C-alpha positions as CSV (number, residue, x, y, z in Angstrom):
1,M,9.3,8.1,6.2
2,I,9.3,4.5,7.3
3,Y,8.5,3.8,10.9
4,K,9.1,0.6,12.8
5,V,6.2,-0.5,15.0
6,H,6.7,-3.1,17.7
7,W,3.4,-4.9,18.1
8,I,2.1,-7.5,20.6
9,I,-1.0,-9.7,20.4
10,D,-2.5,-10.7,23.8
11,G,-4.9,-13.5,24.1
12,I,-6.2,-16.3,26.3
13,A,-7.0,-19.8,25.1
14,E,-8.6,-22.7,27.0
15,I,-6.5,-25.8,26.5
16,D,-7.5,-29.3,27.8
17,A,-4.3,-30.8,29.2
18,D,-3.0,-32.9,32.1
19,T,-0.3,-30.4,33.1
20,K,0.6,-26.7,32.7
21,E,3.6,-27.7,30.6
22,E,1.5,-29.8,28.3
23,A,-1.0,-27.0,27.8
24,E,1.8,-24.5,27.0
25,K,3.4,-27.0,24.6
26,K,0.1,-27.7,22.7
27,L,-0.6,-24.0,22.2
28,Q,3.0,-23.1,21.3
29,E,3.0,-25.8,18.6
30,D,-0.4,-24.7,17.2
31,L,0.6,-21.0,17.1
32,E,4.0,-21.7,15.6
33,S,2.4,-23.8,12.9
34,Y,-0.1,-21.1,12.2
35,V,2.5,-18.3,12.0
36,K,4.8,-20.3,9.8
37,K,1.9,-21.0,7.3
38,S,0.9,-17.3,7.2
39,D,2.8,-15.3,4.6
40,D,1.6,-12.0,6.1
41,L,2.7,-12.9,9.6
42,M,6.1,-14.2,8.4
43,N,6.9,-11.5,5.8
44,K,4.7,-8.4,6.3
45,F,4.2,-8.3,10.1
46,I,7.5,-10.2,10.7
47,A,6.5,-12.2,13.7
48,K,9.6,-12.8,15.8
49,S,8.4,-14.6,18.9
50,I,5.6,-16.3,20.7
51,Q,5.4,-16.5,24.4
52,G,2.9,-17.4,27.1
53,T,2.3,-19.1,30.3
54,A,-0.4,-21.5,31.5
55,Y,-2.3,-21.1,34.8
56,L,-5.4,-22.4,36.5
57,P,-8.3,-19.9,36.7
58,G,-8.3,-18.0,40.0
59,E,-11.3,-17.4,42.2
60,E,-12.2,-14.1,40.6
61,E,-12.1,-15.7,37.1
62,K,-14.2,-18.6,38.3
63,K,-16.7,-16.2,39.8
64,K,-16.9,-14.2,36.6
65,L,-17.5,-17.4,34.6
66,D,-20.2,-18.5,37.0
67,D,-21.9,-15.0,36.8
68,D,-21.7,-15.1,33.0
69,D,-23.3,-18.6,33.0
70,D,-26.1,-17.3,35.3
71,D,-26.7,-14.3,32.9
72,E,-27.0,-16.6,29.9
73,K,-29.5,-18.8,31.7
74,K,-31.7,-15.7,32.5
75,S,-31.7,-14.6,28.9
């Protein structure tokens, strides 16, 4: 039997940009280029869409980053 599997890859990238729109565009272009060059992604896994949204880190994320930095300094 052949089953169809709908798959999603979730990730977070840090992009240096002046605006949210610029960050989204930079990542979109890089990912599209990567997918188009990947025979497996285009023909075996059949990637159909890429979607994402940019945001500034919130207070909880900033606190976690600061805590991680403190832990690294202690090591």
